[in-house]
Structures are given as C-alpha cells and as structure tokens.
C-alpha positions, 0 to 999 in steps of 0.5 A: 500500500502506498504511503501517500493516501491522497492529495488535495488542492484546497483554497484558503479564503478567510471569509469561508470561516463563519466568524470572518464571513458573517454570512458572506461565506454562503456565496461560496457554498459549493466550495464549503461543501467540497471542503467538507467532503475533503474533511470527511474523506480524510477522516475515512483515510486516517492519515498519521500525518498531513502535509500542508503546503502554503503560500502564506507562512513566513516565506524566504526567497532562497529556501523552503521553510519547514515549521519545526517545533513540537506544536504550532497554532494560529488564529484569525485575529487579523480578520477580526475573528477573535474566537477561532483558533487552530493548532496541532502537533508537528511531526518532527521526525518527518521534518528531520527526515525531509530536511536531511533528504533535501540536504543530500539532494541540494534542495534549498530547505530549512527548518524554522522555529521561534528563535530563528523567526524572532530575528526577522520579527516574525512569529512562529504560527500557523497562517490562514493558508494552512488553518483553513484546510485544517478547519475543515479537516478538524470537523471530522478528524483530529488524530494527526500530526502536521508538516507545515511547509511554506514554499519559496520563490525557487524554480519549478524544478526545484519545487518538484524535486522537493515534492519528491523528497516529501515522497521519499520521507514518507516511504522511508518512515513508512508514514501514512500521509495526506498532502494538501496544496493550499492555494487560491487561483487567479485573484484578477477575475473581476473588475471589483476583485482584490487586484487589477482585473486581467482577462488572463485570470479566467484563462489561467484557472480554466487551463490549470484545472483542465491540465490537473484533471487530465494529469498532464503534468508537463503542460502544467509546468509549461504554461505561458509565463505571461498568463501565469504572471497576469493571473495573480495566483498564489497556488501554482507553486504549492501545486508544483510541490504536490505534483513532485510528491506524485512522481511515479504515479499516473495523475488523475484529478477530480474537480469537486468545485470551482467558484470565483464570485469575489474576483478570486478563483477557488478550486477544490480538487481530489486526486485518485492516482495509480502507480505507474513508476514513470518519472516525470522529472527527467521529462520536465528537465528535458522540456525545460532545456528544449524551451531554454535552447529555443529561447536562446536560438531565437533571440536577437543579437543584443540579448544573445550577447548578454546571455553569452556574457553571463554564461562565460562569466559563470564558467570562467570568472572572467569577462568575455571579449567582444565577438567578431561576428556581431552586427557592425553597429554593436561594435562601432557605436557607443551608447548607454545600455541597461541590462535587466534580469527577470525571474518568474516575472520578478526583477532579479537585477538591473544595471546600466549606464546613462552614457557610454563608458566603454568602446562599444555597445557590445562591451557595454552589454557584456559588462552590464549583464554581469554587473546586473547579476552580481552587483545590483545592491537590491538583490543577492548575487545570482547563482549559476543554477538560476541562469536557466530561469532568467529572462533577459532584456537589453535597453540601448539608450538614445541621446538624452535631450533637455525636456520639460514636464509637458514634453514627457510620456512615461510609455515613450520616454525614459527620463534623467533628473538632475540637481547639482551632482545628483542624477536619477534615471528611469527607463520608459514603459515600466509596469505600473508607471503610467503617469508623468508625475509618478515617473518623475517622483520615482526618478527623484527618489532614486537620486535623493532629489526633493520632487517639490524643488526645481530640478533639470529634466532630460528625456531619451528613447530606448530600443528594447530587446527581449529574449526570445523576440 
C-alpha cells in the first residue's frame, strides 16, 4: 500500500470561516461543501500525518521553510475573528527526515522555529493558508500530526524535486500521509476583485484545472509565463510541490468545485492516482532545456550577447571579449545600455549606464549583464543554477535631450533628473508607471532629489530587446 493516501488542492479564503464571513461565506457554498467532503474523506483515510503546503507562512526567497517545533497554532485575529483558533502537533521526525533528504539532494530547505523567526520579527504560527484546510479537516478528524511547509520563490524544478523528497520521507518512515496544496487561483477575475482585473485570470484557472484533471503534468509546468504572471495566483507553486510528491504515479484529478464570485478563483480538487513508476522529472528537465535552447536560438543579437556574457562569466570568472561576428553597429557605436534580469516575472537585477563608458555597445552589454547579476545592491548575487530561469532584456539608450514636464510620456520616454551632482534615471514603459508625475517622483527618489524643488529634466528613447523576440 502506498504511503501517500491522497492529495488535495484546497483554497484558503478567510471569509469561508463563519466568524470572518458573517454570512458572506454562503456565496461560496459549493466550495464549503467540497471542503467538507475533503474533511470527511480524510477522516475515512486516517492519515498519521498531513502535509500542508502554503503560500502564506513566513516565506524566504532562497529556501523552503519547514515549521519545526513540537506544536504550532494560529488564529484569525487579523480578520477580526477573535474566537477561532487552530493548532496541532508537528511531526518532527518527518521534518528531520525531509530536511536531511533535501540536504543530500541540494534542495534549498530549512527548518524554522521561534528563535530563528524572532530575528526577522516574525512569529512562529500557523497562517490562514494552512488553518483553513485544517478547519475543515478538524470537523471530522483530529488524530494527526502536521508538516507545515511554506514554499519559496525557487524554480519549478526545484519545487518538484522537493515534492519528491516529501515522497521519499514518507516511504522511508513508512508514514501514512495526506498532502494538501493550499492555494487560491487567479485573484484578477473581476473588475471589483482584490487586484487589477486581467482577462488572463479566467484563462489561467480554466487551463490549470483542465491540465490537473487530465494529469498532464508537463503542460502544467509549461504554461505561458505571461498568463501565469497576469493571473495573480498564489497556488501554482504549492501545486508544483504536490505534483513532485506524485512522481511515479499516473495523475488523475477530480474537480469537486470551482467558484470565483469575489474576483478570486477557488478550486477544490481530489486526486485518485495509480502507480505507474514513470518519472516525470527527467521529462520536465528535458522540456525545460528544449524551451531554454529555443529561447536562446531565437533571440536577437543584443540579448544573445548578454546571455553569452553571463554564461562565460559563470564558467570562467572572467569577462568575455567582444565577438567578431556581431552586427557592425554593436561594435562601432557607443551608447548607454541597461541590462535587466527577470525571474518568474520578478526583477532579479538591473544595471546600466546613462552614457557610454566603454568602446562599444557590445562591451557595454557584456559588462552590464554581469554587473546586473552580481552587483545590483537590491538583490543577492545570482547563482549559476538560476541562469536557466532568467529572462533577459537589453535597453540601448538614445541621446538624452533637455525636456520639460509637458514634453514627457512615461510609455515613450525614459527620463534623467538632475540637481547639482545628483542624477536619477528611469527607463520608459515600466509596469505600473503610467503617469508623468509618478515617473518623475520615482526618478527623484532614486537620486535623493526633493520632487517639490526645481530640478533639470532630460528625456531619451530606448530600443528594447527581449529574449526570445
């Protein structure tokens, strides 16, 4: 008999708790009924341990957090419910086995406790992403320990491998467990939702649920990144880990319910899998390599050079020389260049020059690409393992010209503000920078210039090159 008895996808809307919803929860009655069904099913399975993967515990950017004290509890005080408390005993033996497996497999994971979290001014407690599934389980079954996991912003493959480590831990301990991937789907389904509406929201929800029902694991991992980012979800990384725990199984999801009346998608799903001993990990890694190589081969020369610069630097520790087979303008022209690195849609590094500081655009790209990865003070240094998950863009700056506020357009022009020796630059067409005033405010903040005082303005255009375009 398999150690993992069942897997579930569950949402975590706080208003589903009666003392929080105060009647509003009745709008998502189908979700409530499905969560009760999960609780009843778990009661019949009687797992010794329930592994809950949540997005809302204390999250680290570089390591998955595993709560590791004897007990853990939480409440809904932040949602004005002073009566409902949830808690349980932690399966520390499982944690120890899981952390050791991760250490041997070089999977970034760390046990956290009150002492560690105090350093970050955080409390050791359950979050609502864990408590809401437990609320429904505890109605029917309480004789279990928990493993409380908060995912990190790691690559999808790393999260999948962590899921495999959960599977190995259960097998090695001969522990009967159930796994819950806690996560809401798109938060951008309607105009009056908690986030700005996106037409990609409903598309994401429909797509990911269909793939999970079919057991099409590769497609879950290969969903369009722009769609995923636009959807504003919080459950996909929980799903990645859960799917890793399904390694060696034929996946089949049963959708119990889906609702989105408050602008957020709530999906409840139960998985009835069969053992087939086929590995998806190798397939996922190969698919990733194919997609990565395709992206590189289809990139324009500017972004391709930035990528080659990073690969060369991380292989040799040195800056590469300028290749001879580049476009003439890349070798002969001197311009300012910004290189930006994004990881899963989030900025990971950006370094550039207002005006040229080297002999060519090519040299500017080579140097700034490496500095964006290693010297941006806002971020930790990019590791070599991260390179495959980065998306690069190169902005080649036009000549700055003096300007007035009336002649600006944040979608068309970048700006340079200056006062004395202080200078601040902001590139054009940045997400969320939609007004001239906001663009000027940000540029002034970067230069430590008082926005309400007089300062000089220059504007410039850029030619932007993106990887894969």
